[in-house]
NUGUVEX-522146 format. One line per field, with one value per residue (C-alpha): residue number from 0; residue in three letters; x, y, z. Coordinates in steps of 0.001 Angstrom, whole numbers, plus 500000, padded with zeros to 6 digits. Layout:
BEGIN
num = c(NUM/...)
residuo = c(ALA/...)
px = c(X/...)
py = c(Y/...)
pz = c(Z/...)
//
This chain:
BEGIN
num = c(0/1/2/3/4/5/6/7/8/9/10/11/12/13/14/15/16/17/18/19/20/21/22/23/24/25/26/27/28/29/30/31/32/33/34/35/36/37/38/39/40/41/42/43/44/45/46/47/48/49/50/51/52/53/54/55/56/57/58/59/60/61/62/63/64/65/66/67/68/69/70/71/72/73/74/75/76/77/78/79/80/81/82/83/84/85/86/87/88/89/90/91/92/93/94/95/96/97/98/99/100/101/102/103/104/105/106/107/108/109/110/111/112)
residuo = c(UNK/UNK/UNK/UNK/UNK/UNK/UNK/UNK/UNK/UNK/UNK/UNK/UNK/UNK/UNK/UNK/UNK/UNK/UNK/UNK/UNK/UNK/UNK/UNK/UNK/UNK/UNK/UNK/UNK/UNK/UNK/UNK/UNK/UNK/UNK/UNK/UNK/UNK/UNK/UNK/UNK/UNK/UNK/UNK/UNK/UNK/UNK/UNK/UNK/UNK/UNK/UNK/UNK/UNK/UNK/UNK/UNK/UNK/UNK/UNK/UNK/UNK/UNK/UNK/UNK/UNK/UNK/UNK/UNK/UNK/UNK/UNK/UNK/UNK/UNK/UNK/UNK/UNK/UNK/UNK/UNK/UNK/UNK/UNK/UNK/UNK/UNK/UNK/UNK/UNK/UNK/UNK/UNK/UNK/UNK/UNK/UNK/UNK/UNK/UNK/UNK/UNK/UNK/UNK/UNK/UNK/UNK/UNK/UNK/UNK/UNK/UNK/UNK)
px = c(510507/509289/506309/504404/501962/499764/498849/496995/493625/490514/488303/489141/486942/486135/488700/491326/494537/494701/497977/499063/502365/503667/506232/508444/510257/512402/513918/515187/513339/516684/517710/518593/515948/513164/509961/507141/503609/500360/497133/493524/490268/486992/483999/482659/485188/488427/491989/493561/497281/498093/501782/505258/508438/511725/514814/516436/513533/512051/508360/505679/502010/498864/497968/494392/495609/498985/497718/496582/499148/502405/504643/507643/509891/511787/514755/515765/512426/512194/508854/507163/504107/501084/499428/496277/494896/491490/489719/486107/483794/484935/488323/486816/488665/490885/494499/497345/501018/502769/506143/506022/503958/504024/501071/500030/496693/495132/493470/489961/489893/486474/485947/482980/482031)
py = c(493512/494512/492659/493442/491397/492601/490317/490677/490209/490882/491818/494300/495435/499070/500845/498215/498599/497545/495869/494970/493819/494164/491575/492809/490679/491503/494544/495697/498180/499759/500533/504243/506676/503963/504704/502406/503462/502531/503515/502580/502777/502710/501011/503249/506017/507122/506194/507747/507945/507084/507375/506250/504866/505710/503687/505178/504483/508002/508199/510678/510522/511967/515002/513578/510234/511174/510883/507208/505882/504321/502709/500567/498014/494794/494991/491327/490221/492872/493904/497067/497378/499590/500114/502206/502801/503500/502216/502895/501344/504322/502696/499784/499688/497784/498493/498484/498685/500263/501296/503530/501704/498328/497662/494691/493084/494680/493329/494194/495083/495315/497070/495699/494356)
pz = c(484528/487977/489295/492452/494514/497256/500252/503452/505156/503004/505956/508734/511572/512158/514419/513739/511645/508016/507160/503662/502180/498712/497423/494620/492147/489074/490870/494235/496366/497267/493750/493608/492937/492772/494760/495757/496158/497723/495808/496545/494771/496751/495023/492463/492983/491513/492388/495441/496052/499703/500029/498862/500251/498384/497685/500910/503121/503189/503205/501949/502569/501225/503585/503960/505188/506862/510415/509924/507436/507789/505106/505997/504227/504766/502465/503252/501755/499092/500544/501646/503661/504357/507706/507840/511511/512809/509687/508878/506255/504019/503899/501907/498599/496256/497433/494968/495226/492318/490852/487866/485291/487129/489407/491453/490678/493675/496774/498000/501667/503239/506521/508292/511694)
//
């Protein structure tokens, strides 16, 4: 079955860009009609969907984050990535990559100077 694993820095300074990568195994990110999402959960709050990249490379973002979010992919490595710019402490959260019912374990990113 599909497995996902997030990786990236656990600490980012305010105003910088948060960058995370999701490595996928057990399935190809280019399989037709598959879509790959980024979701986050701030401490003590609910889940927030951030955006998705589809099998053909098309992307869709949450309207509230669209101006700061970019999702890309590296098909040669079967990975997709998240970039969130101009971060503030409010962007501190556990970040997950997901595909249908398969989720990564999540990675905590703290925004602090």
